[in-house]
N, C-alpha and C positions, 0 to 999 in steps of 0.2 A: 179143571184144567186152567192154567193161567193164561190170560189173554195176552197175545203178542203185542208189545208196545212200541216196536220200532226195530230198525235194522233188518238184516236178512231173515225172512221167515223160516221156521224149521220145516224140513221136508217130512213126508209121512212115515219114514223109517227112523226118525229121531228118537222115539220112545225105546228103541231097542239098542241104543248106543249111549255112551256117556261122553258128552262133549267136553274136551279138555281146554285148558287155557292157552295152549300153544297155538299160535297162528301159523298156518302153512303158507298162506298168502294173504293179500289184503282183504279178501272176501270170506275165506273159510278157515276154520280151526281144525285141529286134529280131533279124532274121536277114537274111543275104544269100545269093543263089543261087551255089552252087559252080561251076556251068557258066558263069555270067556272069563270075565271078572268073577262071576258067581261060582264057576266050576274050577278054575285054575288058581284063583286068588288074584288080587289086584296087581301085585308086583310082577308076577309071571305073565299076566295078561297084557300088561303094558309093554312087556318085552316082545310079545308075539303078535299082537293084534292091534296095532295102531295105524290108522289110515285117515285120509282126508274126509271131513264130514260133508260129503255130497251124496246125493241119493245113489248115483252110479257107483261110487266107491263103496258105500255101505252095503248096497245090494251085492256087489261082487264078493265082499267078504262073507256076508250071511249065506250066500249060495253054497260056499264050500266050508262053512264053519260046522264041525261036528257037535260042538256044544250047543249051538243054536238049534240044530236039528233034534238033538236029544231033549232039549227043554220044551220044544213046542210040538214035536211030532210032525210027520210028513204032510198031513192034510193041512194043518194050521200053518206050517212053514210055507207051502205053496200059496196059500191064501194071502199071507203077509207079503211075500215077495212079488206076486203077480196080480193080486186081487184088484188093485186100483190103477194098474199101469196100462197104458195104451200100447206099449211096445211088445207085450207078450213075453213068453219064455225064451224066445230066440234073440233076446237082447245081446248085442255085441259088447262084451266086457273087455275087449282088447285095448280099449282106450285107457284102461286103468293100468298105469305103469308105476314107476318108482314112487311117484308122488302120492299114490294111494296107500302105500305101506311104507312107513318111515323106517329107515335102516335099522335092522336089529343090532348091528355092530355098534351103533351109537347109543341105542336105548338100553342095551343089556347092562351097562355099568352106571347109567344115570337115569333110571326110570322115574326118579322123583322129580325130574325136570318137567314132566308132563303136566304138573299142576302149578307151574310157576306163574305168578300173577303178571298180567300184561301191563306194561307201562308205555308211556309215550316215547321214552328213550330206548327204543328197541332197535336192533340192527335192521337195515332196510329190507323190505320184503322182496323175495325173489319169486318170479312167476313160476307156477307149477307147469312142468313140461309133460305133455301128453304125446303119445305115439300110437297111431292106428295100425302100425305094421310091426308085429312081434318078431319077425325074422331078422337075423343079424346081417344087414347089408351095408356096403360102403367100406371105407378104409378102416383098418383095425385101430388107428389112432383115435377114432371117434369114441371108442369104448374104453380107453385106458384111463382117462381122467374125466371128472365132471364137477360142476359147481354144486354147492350144498343149497338146499332150500332153507327157508327161515327157521323151521323147527330144528333142523340139523345144525344150523349155525349157533343156535342157543346152546345146544349140547356140546358142540365143538368149543365154544367159549368157556363153558364150565370145565372141560378137560384142561384147557390152558390155565385156568385159575387154580385147579387142583394141582397141576404140575408145578406151578409157581410156589404154592404154599408148602407142598410136601418136600420140595427141594430147597426151600429157604432162599429162593432167588429174589433179587430186587425186581420191581415191576418193569424197570427199563430193559430187561433182557429181551422183551418182546420186540423192541425196536433195534436190536443188534443186527447189523447187516448180514452177519453169518447165519443168524437164525432165520432171517427173511429169505436168504438164499436157499437154506435147507428146505423150507416149506414150499418155495417156488419149484424146487427140484422134485419134491414129492407130488405136488399138485399145483400147476401154474395158475389155475383159476381161483384158488382159495385166497382170500384177503384176510390178513391178520389184523386184529384190533390194535389200537395204539396203547401206549402206556397209560394215558389218562382214562381211556375207556376200561382197561383191565382193572385199574385201581379204583375206579369210580362206579360206573353203571353196572359192570359185570359183578364186581365184588359186593356191591350193595344188594343187588337183586338175589344173588346166590346166598348171601348171608341171611336175608329175610326169609328165603324159602327154607333154609336149614333150620332156622329158629321155629318157623311154623311147623315143620315136620317133627321137630323134637317135642314141641308142645303136644302134638297129636299122639306121639309115641308114649309120652308120659301120662296122658289122659287115659290111654288104653290099659295102663297097668292096673290090674284088679286088686292085687295084694297090697300094693303101695310102693312108694319110692323112698329111697334114702337120700337125704340132702347132706352133702359134704362140701365144706368150704375151707379155704386156707388163704393166707395173705402172703404177699411177696413184694419186693421192690423191682420196678422195671429199669430200663437203661436211663430213663429220665429221673430216677430216684423218686418216683411216685409210689405211694402205698396202694397196692391193688388187692382187692378182695375178690377172689374167684370162687364160683360155686358150680357144682355138678350134681346131677340127679343120677342115681344108680337104681335101675329096675331090679325086680326080684330075680330076673334071669342074668343079672350081672352086666347088662348093657349100660354104658356110661353116656349120659346126655349132658353136653355143656350147657349150663343154665345161663351163665353170664359172668361178667366181671365189671367192677366199678372202682373208681378212684375214691379212696377214703383218706387221702392225705390230710384233709382239713378236719377230719372227725377225731373224736377222742378214742382212747384205747382202754377205757375202764369197762367194768362189767356191765354198767348201765347202757353204754353205747353198743356193746356187743348184743345185749338182749334186744335192743331196739332194731338192730340189723336183722337178727333172726326173725323177729316179728314181721318185718317188712318182707322177708322172703316167704313167710307163711301166707301173708296177704296176697302176694303175687301168685303163689301157687293156688290158693283158694279161688282167686278170680279167674284163673284159667282152668279150673276144674281138676286140679292135680292133687292126688292124695299123698300126703307125707306121713310116714310111719316111724322114721328114725332120722336123727341128726348126728353127724360126726364132725368134731372140731379138733384142733390141736390141744396140747396140754398146757398152754400158757395160762398164767394165773387168772387173767380176765376171762378167758374162755371157760376155764374150769368153774369159776364162780357163776358165770352165766348158765352153765349146764345145771348146776345145783339149784339155781333159782327157777329155771324154766321147767324142771321136772315136776315141781309142785303146781305149776300153772297148766301145763299140757300133759296130763296124766296118760293120755293115749299114745304119746310119742316117746320113743326111747332115745335118750341122749347119751352118746358114747364118745370116749376119747379116741383119737387117731392111733391105731396100733403101730404104724410106722414111726410116729413121733415118740410113742412110748418106748419102742425098741431103740430109737436113737438116744433117748435119755438114759436108758439102761446101759447101753454100751459106753456112753460117756462116763457114767458113774463107775463102771468097771475100770476104765483107764485111769480115772482120777484116784481110785483106791489103791492101785498097785504102782509103786514107784518104778518098777522095772518096765511095765507097759508104758508108763508116762514118758520115760526117757527114750525108749525105743520108738514110740510114735513121733515124738518131737524130732528125733534125729532123722527119721524117714521123711517127714514133711520138709525138713531143711534140705535134704539131698534133692528131693523132687523139685522144690522151689528153685534151687540153684541151676539145675539142668533144664529148666523150662523158662529161664529168664534170658531174654535176647541179648542182654549185656554180656553174657558169658558164651557168646557164639562160638569162640574157638574151642572151648571145652565141650560144648555140645557136638561140634563137628568131630572131635576126637572120640567121643563116646559112640557116635554113629559108625565111625570107621571100625571100632572094636566090635560092635555088634555085627557088622557086615562080615568081618573076618571070622568071628566065632560061630555065628548062627546062620550066616548067609542071607540075613534080612534085618530090617530095623524094627525095634520095639519102642513104642512111645511110653513115657512115664506119665502116670495119671495123677493130676492134682486132686487132693481131697476137698470136699465141701463140708462146711461146719454142720449143716443141717441134714446131712445124709450119711448115716453111719456106714452104709455099705460102700460109700466112696473111699473110706479109709481102707477097707479090705482090698479094693481094686488098686489103691495106691501101693499098699504093701506087696500085693501080688506082682505089680509091674516092676518093683525093685528086685524081688526074688528072681523074676524071669531074666533080668539083666545083671544078675549078681556077678557073673564071671567078667562081663565087660566093664563093670564099675570098678572091679579090683585092679 
């Protein structure tokens, strides 16, 4: 057993729980039942059995935990619970209230937050509230809203970040007066983080936790992962090389992205980039069994060269890129297709250009009169063959209005 070297000493029931990284208050962290983790699995256990790591709260959970009773048996269970306590079996557990079991509503969608590393830039700790009277007394207003504890604030901030990213909002939305008024209406005691906190501390900590979790998931893959990467230009005209790992079950893990604007684009440079990916994966204990790239000449040459060096890894071209090239060749080989596609793109470009707002307005009026609603015309993308299909389909759908 490791000798305790400082801080709050562990209580005698600590061996039966897993202490998590989330702080419930300044003195205590959250904990999860090991018996529940072994029986139900870690993710489900973190949803159902998370509580404050104090002896009182741990004992209150273990007393009613069927997994703990099944694992140890009745005699051993009683010995563990009461063998070294002075309070005996009639201990009053009514002091264990909301703080001893963290809200399932918050943990059910963000159980991964329970292992988030603690930093000094954390939201202020809120004291744990205890109540020795379980009966509902007093005005009903006392039970309508409540403040969140520190663990719940971390999860609440993660939900705010996920909503920001999934909706594509700018970080300043959190400081909009209407947003603040909405949250004050829902819960007057909740305080929202500022724009800088959302884009700084919260984003950094959540990103680090996601990366850590993805490395763990990739390491668990027994068959092996497929490394796929592609390049694009962002709004700042930087050349970005992004990479993802795909598990044998089809789960996609974002591995990373880096700026390669100053790097070369020949086969030698591509080979070196792939080797760097292999070294990173090996250092993290991640098994790679296949590599997928696009069909550009440099990448094709790199695949041919690396097949000889890494015989245990399969190097494949991207099927979507191959399909895109195939469709492009079909349109180039047929004069009729080429003329039709060129005309379709010209029409869509005209009616999606704001300089022709009067004609756009007339088209919408015709759509409303004929179809009872509006249809958008889809601009095609050069590197996405199916975008041409959606472009042609949008024109056919508005064919009568365009006439």
